[in-house]
Each structure stands twice: as structure tokens, then as C-alpha cells.
C-alpha positions in Angstrom: 92.7 102.9 63.8 89.0 102.2 64.1 86.3 104.9 64.6 85.6 103.4 68.0 89.3 103.8 69.0 89.3 107.4 67.8 86.3 108.3 70.0 87.6 106.5 73.1 91.1 107.9 72.5 89.9 111.5 72.6 88.6 111.0 76.1 91.7 109.2 77.3 94.0 111.7 75.7 92.2 114.6 77.3 92.0 113.0 80.8 95.2 110.9 80.9 97.6 112.0 78.2 100.6 110.0 79.6 98.6 106.9 79.8 97.3 107.4 76.3 100.9 107.5 75.0 101.6 104.2 76.6 98.5 102.7 75.1 99.6 103.6 71.6 102.6 101.3 72.2 100.5 98.3 73.2 100.6 95.4 70.6 96.9 94.4 70.4 97.5 92.7 67.1 99.6 90.0 68.8 96.6 88.8 70.8 94.8 85.6 69.9 91.3 87.2 70.0 88.0 85.6 69.0 84.3 86.6 69.2 82.4 84.1 71.3 78.6 84.0 71.1 75.9 82.6 73.3 72.7 84.4 74.3 75.0 87.4 74.0 78.6 87.7 73.0 82.0 88.4 74.4 85.7 88.4 73.5 87.9 85.4 74.1 91.6 86.0 74.5 93.9 83.0 74.1 90.8 80.8 74.9 89.8 82.8 78.0 86.5 84.7 77.9 86.7 88.2 79.2 83.1 88.1 80.4 80.0 86.0 80.2 78.8 85.3 76.7 75.2 85.2 77.8 74.4 88.2 80.0 77.3 90.5 80.7 75.3 93.0 82.7 73.9 90.4 85.0 77.4 89.0 85.6 78.6 92.6 86.3 75.8 93.1 88.9 76.8 89.8 90.6 80.4 91.0 90.7 79.4 94.4 92.0 77.4 92.8 94.8 80.6 91.5 96.4 81.8 95.1 97.0 80.6 97.2 100.0 77.6 99.1 98.8 78.3 102.4 100.7 82.0 102.6 100.1 82.9 106.0 98.6 86.0 104.6 96.9 86.3 101.4 95.0 89.0 99.7 92.9 88.4 97.5 89.8 91.4 95.5 88.5 91.1 94.7 84.9 89.1 96.6 82.3 87.0 93.9 80.7 84.4 95.2 78.3 83.5 98.0 80.7 80.4 96.4 82.2 81.5 96.3 85.8 82.6 99.9 85.7 79.2 101.0 84.3 77.3 99.1 87.0 79.4 100.5 89.9 79.0 104.1 88.5 75.2 103.7 89.1 75.9 104.0 92.8 75.0 107.5 94.1 77.4 107.1 97.1 80.4 106.3 94.9 82.9 109.3 94.9 85.9 107.7 93.2 86.3 104.6 91.0 89.9 103.5 90.3 90.2 101.3 87.3 93.5 99.5 87.1 94.7 98.1 83.8 96.0 94.5 84.1 96.7 94.0 80.4 97.4 97.0 78.2 97.1 95.2 74.9 93.6 93.8 75.8 92.4 97.2 76.9 93.7 98.7 73.6 91.9 96.0 71.6 88.6 96.7 73.5 88.9 100.4 72.8 89.1 99.5 69.1 86.0 97.4 69.2 83.6 98.9 71.7 82.5 102.4 72.8 83.8 102.9 76.4 83.2 106.6 76.6 80.4 106.5 79.1 82.5 105.2 81.9 85.8 106.8 80.7 84.1 110.2 80.7 82.7 110.0 84.2 84.6 112.4 86.5 84.7 109.9 89.3 86.9 107.5 87.3 90.6 107.4 87.6 92.4 105.1 85.1 95.9 103.7 85.6 98.2 100.7 85.0 98.0 98.4 88.0 101.8 98.0 88.0 102.4 101.7 88.5 101.4 101.3 92.2 103.5 99.4 94.7 100.6 97.4 96.1 96.9 96.7 95.8 94.2 98.9 97.1 91.1 98.0 99.0 88.2 97.4 98.6 88.6 95.8 95.1 87.1 93.4 92.6 89.5 91.8 90.1 88.0 90.4 86.9 88.8 86.7 86.9 89.8 86.6 83.3 92.4 89.3 83.6 93.8 87.8 86.7 94.9 85.0 84.4 95.7 87.3 81.4 97.7 90.0 83.2 100.8 91.0 81.3 104.4 91.1 82.5 104.3 94.7 83.6 101.3 94.1 85.9 102.3 90.6 87.1 103.5 91.7 90.5 100.2 93.3 91.3 98.4 90.3 89.8 100.2 88.1 92.3 99.2 90.3 95.2 95.6 90.2 94.1 95.7 86.4 93.9 97.1 86.2 97.4 94.4 88.5 98.8 91.6 86.6 97.0 92.9 83.3 98.4 93.7 84.7 101.9 90.8 83.0 103.8 91.6 79.7 102.0 95.3 79.9 102.8 94.5 80.5 106.5 92.1 77.6 106.8 94.8 75.3 108.4 95.5 77.8 111.2 92.2 77.7 113.0 92.9 78.2 116.8 90.1 75.7 117.5 91.6 72.9 115.5 92.2 69.8 117.7 95.6 69.3 116.0 96.8 72.8 116.7 95.5 72.6 120.3 97.3 69.3 120.9 100.6 70.5 119.3 100.7 73.6 121.5 100.0 71.6 124.5 102.8 69.2 123.6 105.2 72.1 123.2 104.2 74.0 126.4 107.1 72.8 128.6 109.7 73.5 125.9 108.2 77.0 125.4 108.3 77.6 129.1 111.9 76.5 129.6 113.6 77.7 126.4 115.0 81.2 126.1 113.1 84.1 124.6 114.1 85.1 121.1 114.1 88.7 122.3 117.5 87.9 123.9 118.9 87.9 120.3 117.5 91.3 119.4 120.0 94.1 119.0 122.9 91.7 119.3 124.3 92.5 115.8 123.6 96.2 115.5 125.0 97.7 112.3 126.3 94.4 110.9 125.7 92.5 107.7 123.7 89.3 107.9 123.2 86.5 105.3 119.8 84.9 105.3 120.0 81.5 103.5 116.9 79.8 102.0 116.7 76.7 99.9 116.0 77.9 96.4 118.0 76.2 93.6 120.2 79.2 93.1 121.8 78.5 96.5 123.8 75.8 94.9 125.7 78.4 92.9 127.1 79.9 96.1 128.2 76.9 98.2 131.9 77.3 97.4 131.9 81.1 98.1 129.9 80.7 101.2 132.3 78.1 102.5 135.2 80.4 101.9 133.5 83.4 103.6 132.4 81.2 106.5 136.1 80.5 107.3 137.0 84.2 107.5 137.6 85.8 110.9 135.5 88.9 110.0 132.4 87.9 108.1 128.6 88.3 108.0 126.4 86.3 110.3 124.8 83.2 108.6 121.1 82.6 109.4 119.8 79.4 107.8 116.1 78.4 107.3 115.4 74.9 108.4 115.3 73.2 105.0 118.6 74.8 104.0 120.4 73.5 107.1 121.1 70.0 105.8 122.4 71.1 102.4 124.7 73.7 104.1 126.1 71.1 106.5 126.6 68.6 103.7 128.6 71.3 101.9 130.8 72.1 104.8 129.0 75.3 105.8 128.0 75.7 109.4 125.3 78.3 109.9 125.4 80.6 113.0 121.6 80.3 113.6 118.8 78.2 112.3 115.1 79.3 112.1 112.2 76.8 112.0 108.5 77.4 112.0 106.8 74.6 110.1 105.0 71.9 112.0 106.0 69.4 109.3 109.7 69.9 109.8 111.3 66.6 111.0 114.7 65.3 112.0 115.2 64.6 108.3 115.4 68.3 107.8 117.1 69.1 111.1 119.3 66.2 112.0 120.6 66.9 115.5 124.0 65.1 115.2 126.1 68.2 114.2 124.0 70.8 115.8 126.3 71.5 118.8 126.8 75.3 119.3 124.2 76.2 116.6 121.3 78.1 118.2 117.9 77.2 116.9 115.0 79.7 116.8 111.6 78.2 116.6 107.8 78.8 117.1 105.6 76.6 119.3 104.0 74.8 116.3 107.3 73.1 115.6 107.6 69.4 116.4 108.7 69.4 120.1 110.6 66.1 119.6 112.7 67.6 116.9 113.3 70.7 118.9 114.2 68.9 122.1 116.7 66.7 120.2 118.6 69.8 119.0 122.0 70.0 120.8 122.5 73.8 120.4 120.8 76.5 122.4 117.1 77.1 121.7 115.2 80.3 121.4 111.4 80.5 121.1 109.0 83.2 119.9 105.5 83.7 118.6 104.0 85.1 115.4 101.0 87.4 115.3 98.7 84.4 114.5 95.7 84.0 116.7 96.7 80.4 117.3 99.2 81.6 119.9 96.8 83.9 121.8 96.2 81.5 124.6 99.8 80.4 125.1 101.0 84.0 124.9 98.9 84.8 127.9 100.6 82.0 129.9 104.2 82.5 128.8 105.6 85.8 127.5 107.9 85.6 124.5 108.8 88.1 121.8 107.3 88.0 118.3 108.7 87.3 114.8 107.0 88.2 111.6 105.6 85.2 109.7 104.1 85.6 106.2 103.6 82.0 105.2 107.3 80.9 104.7 110.2 80.4 107.1 112.2 83.0 105.2 110.0 85.8 106.7 110.9 85.1 110.4 114.5 84.5 109.4 114.6 88.0 107.7 112.7 89.5 110.6 115.2 88.0 113.1 118.1 89.5 111.1 116.4 93.0 111.2 115.6 92.7 114.9 119.2 91.6 115.6 120.2 95.0 114.2 121.4 94.2 110.7 121.9 97.2 108.4 122.5 95.1 105.4 120.9 91.7 104.5 121.7 89.5 101.6 119.3 86.7 100.8 120.5 83.4 99.3 118.2 80.8 97.7 115.3 83.2 98.0 114.1 82.2 94.5 110.3 81.8 95.1 110.5 79.9 91.8 112.0 76.9 90.0 115.1 78.1 88.1 117.3 75.5 86.5 114.2 73.4 86.4 114.7 72.5 90.1 112.6 73.0 93.2 115.2 73.3 95.9 118.9 73.2 96.5 120.2 69.9 98.1 116.9 68.1 97.8 115.3 65.9 95.2 112.4 67.1 93.1 109.3 66.7 95.1 111.0 66.2 98.5 109.8 69.5 99.9 106.6 69.9 98.0 105.1 69.6 94.5 107.5 68.8 91.7 108.6 71.0 88.9 106.3 69.3 86.4 103.3 70.5 88.5 104.2 74.2 88.2 101.4 76.1 86.5 102.4 79.7 87.4 105.2 82.1 86.7 107.1 85.1 88.1 109.7 87.3 86.4 113.3 86.5 87.3 116.2 88.9 87.7 116.6 89.0 83.9 113.0 90.0 83.3 112.2 86.5 82.0 109.3 84.2 83.1 110.4 81.4 85.4 108.1 78.6 86.6 106.7 78.7 90.2 103.8 77.6 92.3 101.0 79.8 93.7 102.1 79.8 97.3 105.6 80.9 96.3 104.2 84.0 94.7 102.3 84.7 98.0 105.5 84.3 100.0 107.3 86.7 97.6 104.6 89.3 98.0 104.9 89.2 101.7 108.7 89.5 101.7 108.4 92.5 99.4 105.9 94.1 101.7 108.2 93.5 104.7 111.1 95.1 102.8 109.0 98.1 102.0 108.3 98.6 105.7 112.0 98.6 106.7 113.6 101.3 104.5 116.4 101.7 107.1 117.8 98.3 106.1 119.6 97.6 102.8 118.4 94.4 101.2 120.3 92.5 98.5 119.7 89.4 96.4 122.5 87.0 95.6 121.1 85.7 92.3 119.2 86.8 89.2 118.0 83.2 88.6 115.0 83.3 90.9 112.2 85.8 91.3 112.9 89.5 91.1 112.4 90.8 94.6 111.1 94.3 94.7 113.1 96.4 97.1 116.3 94.5 96.8 119.5 95.3 94.8 121.8 92.6 93.5 124.9 91.9 95.6 127.7 92.3 93.1 129.9 90.0 95.1 127.7 87.1 94.0 125.8 88.2 91.0 127.7 88.0 87.7 
């Protein structure tokens, strides 16, 4: 090992001996690392610069400027070349700086090349692997380069950081002042007024098992077994998300309930012809023409979104949790109905088998597989292609599961994303 690593290692071994042991196992030699020069210099890992190659300190000061100046506690995700840590430690009001490693091999390489003792020795610093914590901590700054270069162990936290960074952008289409939203809510007002409150379903399945069926490709593996279970006298309740409804019906599986929240859902997704005796749970942003054509009973509720603030004052209805995908209110409905055990189907949040959805053609419900530029770890610990918003939906489901420890959550497949907080249902997982 280099002299630089020896000096840095002494500090880390003294302060964080368990973390030091883990760092010794990191394979920094496998990295594609290059020195990149400009007015200054930096490291490039797999073609991605860790910092500016012109003025690292100025860049770090710009980054630090995005964090609240008087906050006594701050979090930095990614270790970089130590510049941001140094700048933040100049703040006299800072009491604790948590530095979260996003790529252990990169950090190990930096320790071999550069003296990091100044910030590592500061008693206000706490050093840890990001993946050791269950969720992100605020306020934070995440180094852009390591948000891309995060390793597999820290990928789940990386995904949550990306979601948090993109939060305002993701919410842009849910502006309560949007003319389209105002018009849709106005068009739905009479239906909302006349349809039943989703609260009538709460508590109706206390202590029972419920299947929540989404549209991920792995659902296709279970059509035959679901059809057999559906025919049994004693069986779990089947709750289907809107886009899974048509594939289920086409495979001879009639769900007990359907949940729909997306304003873009049409009669193509929810054909009314066979909907007799199938209750539909929806939110007021759903297309009122599609909802009114449904032949089964209808139940309506709200989410916590501010877009429903005005209509909520006029018409009282219960609330379902929505975290960006229809699977969230479907799972929340199952919990509020009293389920003690929930198994999710097709909750892949990814494109296993090189498909986007079960029962739909590639691109029918969103971008095609060939446009996937991101990944998550599947139930085998392998990377599987996905898209950015799917990772956000996965994060929100995992957070929801963590808030409901009284319910046992199971996944029916290893093919899709690994869902933290779930076990695998051995009846379906081989």
C-alpha cells in the first residue's frame, strides 16, 4: 500500500475500526481510473470526473452553498476528493458532519493517492457506508459523480437520493393551479359526490391475506396459479391495479377489486364490458367518462396531494396513500382493509425478461426496454434494467412497508427489483 494510504488508514482504523476492515476488502484495482488535467486536476472513474478539473475548491464552495448555513448537522453522500468535507468543516456552527460512502472502491483509491487526514481527523466527522442506513438523512448534498458511480451495496440509498433531488421536478405536473387539473376535478365533481366513500371498505378484511397484483413482467409467471387459487372457496382477496386488470381478465382471472389513480387511464385499460360486480376504487383525477362506464360499484377517495384541497372541503372522503404509482394506493387499501399478510405480484419496478409489462406490448404503457438507462438489483442480487421513475416508486413502497411493521409483506418473484421489507412467498418463488 502507498504511504498516503498508510497515513489515512491510521486515522480510519483508530476512529472506525470496523469500517477500516471493510475498506481493506474493496477492489480499487478493478476501477478504470485516469488522471484528468485542466487548470487543476482530478480523477476520472470510468470516464466520469469525480470533481472539477479546473478549481475543485471553488466547486466545493458552490456545492456547500446549497446547504443551510446554520444547520448544526449536515450529510454528504459520496467522498469525492475530500474538498466538500473540508469546506463544510470551516463552518463554526457545524457540530456534526456525516460522510456517507457511496462507492467503497473509489474511496479506497482516493485514500491511496491523496492525504485525507485533515477532514478524517476532525472530531465532528462521522464516516459510514451509505447502505448501512435504511434511508437518507437531511439536509444533504450528494456528489453528482458518485450518484452515478454508486456501487451495488449502496445502490438503494443512491436511488433514494436521486428521488429526493428530483422531487420538485417530479411534482411539476401536480400544480393545483394548473387549468387541466382544475378542469378535471370540476368534471369529476358529480361522480365524487355520488359515489361511495372508500372508507366503507376499511376494516372489511381484518386479519386476512390479500394479493395486490401489479403489471410487471413477472406477473405472467403466475397466471395459471392465480387462476387456480381464484377458483377456491377459501382464498386471499385479489386487488388489481388498473393496468393489470385487462391481462388478468384475458387470462380468466377476475379480481375482487380494481384500483385506479392515473388521469391517463382509458377504456383501453379498463374496458367496462366484464366489470359487473367488480368494485372500482379511484381518485378524482381519474377520467370521469371511464369511471362512469364501469358497471361495478365505485368507491372514491383522495390522496394527500394539495390538488385535492379544494374538493376535499366540499366533499368528505377518506384518503389513500399515493407515492407516484397506482401500486401504492392498492397496497394502502389492502392495509386499511385490515390485511395481516400481503403478497405483491408483478411489483417488479424493472424490466425482467427484457419486457416492460405483463400482457402489454413493449412501449404500450411507457418507454420501451431499449430506452432503459438505469438499474436496480433483483431478487438474485443481479442488476436488472429499469427506468428512473420506477426506482422512485420502489423507494416509496419500501418506505411505506417500513411504516407498517404490523403487516407481513411478501414478494411473489425474484425476477424484479428486490423490495426491502418483504420476504419471498415460497408458494410462488422457486
